[in-house]
C-alpha positions as CSV (number, residue, x, y, z in Angstrom):
1,M,54.2,135.0,127.3
2,I,56.0,138.2,126.2
3,K,53.9,141.2,127.6
4,H,55.6,143.7,125.5
5,A,58.1,142.8,122.8
6,I,60.8,145.1,121.3
7,Q,59.2,144.4,117.8
8,D,56.1,146.1,119.0
9,D,58.2,149.4,119.4
10,Y,59.5,149.2,115.9
11,A,58.8,152.0,113.8
12,E,56.3,151.3,110.9
13,D,58.8,151.5,108.4
14,Y,60.8,148.9,109.7
15,A,58.1,146.5,111.1
16,W,57.8,144.2,107.7
17,C,60.3,141.8,108.4
18,Y,58.9,138.1,107.5
19,G,60.2,136.8,110.6
20,C,59.4,139.4,113.1
21,G,57.4,142.1,111.8
22,R,54.5,143.0,113.3
23,L,52.9,144.4,109.7
24,N,53.4,141.5,108.0
25,E,50.3,139.5,107.7
26,A,52.2,136.4,106.2
27,G,55.2,136.5,108.6
28,L,56.1,134.5,111.7
29,H,55.4,137.3,114.3
30,L,58.2,136.5,116.3
31,R,58.4,138.8,119.5
32,T,61.5,139.0,121.7
33,G,61.8,140.2,125.4
34,W,63.6,140.0,128.5
35,S,64.1,137.2,131.0
36,G,66.3,138.6,133.8
37,D,69.6,139.2,131.9
38,K,68.6,137.3,128.9
39,T,66.6,137.4,126.1
40,V,63.6,134.8,124.9
41,T,61.5,134.5,122.0
42,W,58.9,131.7,122.1
43,Y,57.4,130.2,118.8
44,T,55.4,127.2,118.0
45,P,56.1,126.1,114.4
46,R,53.2,125.5,112.1
47,A,52.3,122.5,110.2
48,E,53.7,124.1,107.0
49,H,57.0,124.3,108.9
50,K,57.8,120.8,108.8
51,A,60.8,119.2,106.9
52,I,59.7,115.5,107.0
53,P,56.8,114.2,109.5
54,G,57.7,114.8,113.0
55,F,60.4,117.5,112.4
56,I,61.0,121.1,111.8
57,Y,62.6,122.6,108.8
58,G,66.1,124.1,109.5
59,G,65.3,127.2,107.6
60,L,62.7,128.3,110.2
61,I,64.9,127.6,112.9
62,A,67.6,130.0,111.1
63,S,65.1,132.6,110.9
64,L,64.1,132.2,114.7
65,V,67.5,132.4,115.5
66,D,68.1,135.5,113.0
67,C,65.4,137.7,114.4
68,H,65.8,136.5,117.8
69,G,69.6,137.7,117.4
70,T,68.4,141.3,115.9
71,G,65.6,141.6,118.3
72,S,68.0,140.7,121.4
73,A,70.7,143.3,120.0
74,A,67.8,145.9,119.6
75,L,66.5,145.2,123.4
76,Y,70.4,145.5,124.6
77,V,70.7,148.8,122.8
78,H,67.1,150.2,124.1
79,R,67.9,149.5,127.4
80,K,71.6,151.1,127.0
81,N,69.7,154.5,125.9
82,G,67.6,154.1,129.1
83,H,64.5,152.7,127.5
84,E,62.4,149.6,127.9
85,P,59.7,148.1,125.7
86,G,56.6,149.8,125.8
87,D,57.7,153.1,127.1
88,G,56.7,154.8,123.9
89,V,59.7,155.1,122.3
90,D,60.7,153.6,118.9
91,A,63.1,151.1,119.2
92,P,66.4,150.9,117.3
93,R,66.6,148.6,114.5
94,L,69.5,146.5,113.8
95,V,70.0,144.2,110.8
96,T,72.0,141.0,110.5
97,G,75.9,141.2,109.6
98,S,76.1,137.4,109.9
99,L,74.3,134.4,111.0
100,T,75.9,131.1,112.3
101,V,73.5,128.1,113.1
102,N,74.7,124.5,114.3
103,F,71.8,121.9,114.3
104,L,72.6,119.9,117.2
105,A,69.5,117.5,117.5
106,P,66.7,117.0,115.0
107,T,63.6,119.8,116.2
108,P,60.9,118.1,116.8
109,E,57.5,119.0,115.5
110,G,54.4,120.0,117.9
111,V,56.3,121.7,120.7
112,P,56.9,125.3,121.5
113,L,60.3,126.4,120.9
114,K,62.3,128.7,123.2
115,A,65.0,130.8,121.9
116,V,67.3,132.2,124.7
117,G,70.1,134.8,123.9
118,M,73.0,136.7,125.6
119,V,74.1,139.6,124.0
120,E,78.0,141.1,124.1
121,E,78.7,144.7,122.8
122,I,81.8,144.2,120.3
123,H,81.3,147.8,119.2
124,P,78.9,150.6,119.7
125,K,77.2,149.9,116.6
126,K,77.9,145.7,116.6
127,F,76.7,143.1,119.0
128,K,77.1,139.6,119.0
129,V,74.1,137.4,120.2
130,M,74.5,133.7,121.1
131,T,71.3,132.1,121.3
132,H,70.3,128.4,122.3
133,V,67.0,127.1,120.9
134,Y,65.3,124.6,123.1
135,A,62.5,122.1,122.4
136,E,61.1,121.2,125.6
137,D,64.4,120.7,127.6
138,V,66.7,119.8,124.8
139,C,68.7,122.2,123.2
140,C,68.4,121.4,119.5
141,V,70.1,124.6,117.8
142,E,72.8,126.9,118.9
143,G,73.5,130.1,116.8
144,E,75.3,133.2,116.5
145,V,74.2,136.7,115.1
146,I,76.2,139.6,114.4
147,A,73.7,142.4,114.4
148,V,74.4,145.9,113.3
149,M,72.7,149.0,113.7
150,M,70.7,149.8,110.6
151,P,72.6,151.9,108.0
152,D,71.3,155.1,106.9
153,T,71.0,153.8,103.5
154,F,68.1,151.6,104.4
155,N,66.0,154.7,105.0
156,K,63.9,155.9,102.2
């Protein structure tokens, strides 16, 4: 549903995240793109992601909020720097400074989930992303990620 995601433009050294790393064969391969002035990530949980029959494990939902948040912040910074996904420029990489997840309703099994985010710059290297996760038309989760530019100490 997303033609070119920001995660497609992460440099290979930083494309291994379990949630959104395109190079992690065992990962979720979450992909985040623009939808107007909001960000969106679609994901359909697999059978092994259930908590109890009929419902999805909350830790998976937290991972969705986490990676959607850092991906959304990366989209924002990339656009702020004059770029869009797919233009051939490596995307900035952000990491999670904090993660808050509020479960509003049980997340049903067997339906695609849609994470929708809004990004607010709170410092040139720090961004707040508010995310709502929907199962069909029901908002099951709201979350907040404070994403920070990846520190140089993460470089090899």
